[in-house]
Every structure is written in structure tokens, then in C-alpha cells.
C-alpha positions in Angstrom: -4.1 -34.5 -47.2 -3.1 -31.9 -44.8 -4.8 -31.0 -41.6 -5.2 -27.5 -40.2 -4.2 -26.9 -36.8 -5.0 -23.6 -35.0 -2.0 -21.7 -33.7 -1.2 -22.2 -30.0 -2.3 -19.4 -27.7 0.5 -17.4 -26.1 -0.7 -17.9 -22.6 -2.3 -20.9 -21.0 -6.1 -20.5 -21.4 -6.8 -21.8 -18.0 -4.9 -18.8 -16.5 -5.8 -15.8 -18.4 -5.2 -13.4 -15.5 -1.8 -14.6 -14.4 -0.1 -11.4 -15.6 -2.6 -9.2 -13.6 -2.2 -11.3 -10.4 1.6 -11.3 -10.7 1.4 -7.4 -11.0 -0.9 -7.1 -8.0 1.4 -9.3 -5.9 4.5 -7.3 -6.8 2.6 -4.0 -6.0 1.4 -5.6 -2.7 5.1 -6.6 -1.8 6.3 -3.0 -2.7 3.6 -1.5 -0.6 4.4 -3.7 2.4 8.1 -3.0 2.1 7.4 0.8 1.9 5.2 0.6 4.9 7.7 -1.3 6.9 10.4 1.3 5.9 8.2 4.0 7.0 7.5 2.5 10.4 11.4 2.0 10.8 11.9 5.6 9.9 9.3 6.8 12.2 10.6 4.8 15.1 14.2 6.1 14.4 13.2 9.7 14.1 10.9 9.4 17.2 11.9 11.9 20.1 13.0 10.1 23.1 
């Protein structure tokens, strides 16, 4: 007699939003790096 097993889910069911959270963190880091680069550029170009 065989038993039926449901296929394992691709992602951990306890963390269904992991991909969205990772994407948001990456976008936040990119925005922060862009802001810092903009501040450095502004300070370098500031007339003395």
C-alpha cells in the first residue's frame, strides 16, 4: 500500500514575503548609495 505525499512547496510557508522583503532592502540600499553619491557630488561641486 502506497501513501500519497503532497509536493513540497518551493518556498518556506512561514516566510511567504521573503522575496518582496529582499527586493525592498536592495532598493533601499541602492537609494541610500545614490543619495550619498549625490551629497558627495554636491559638496565637490559647491562653489568655494
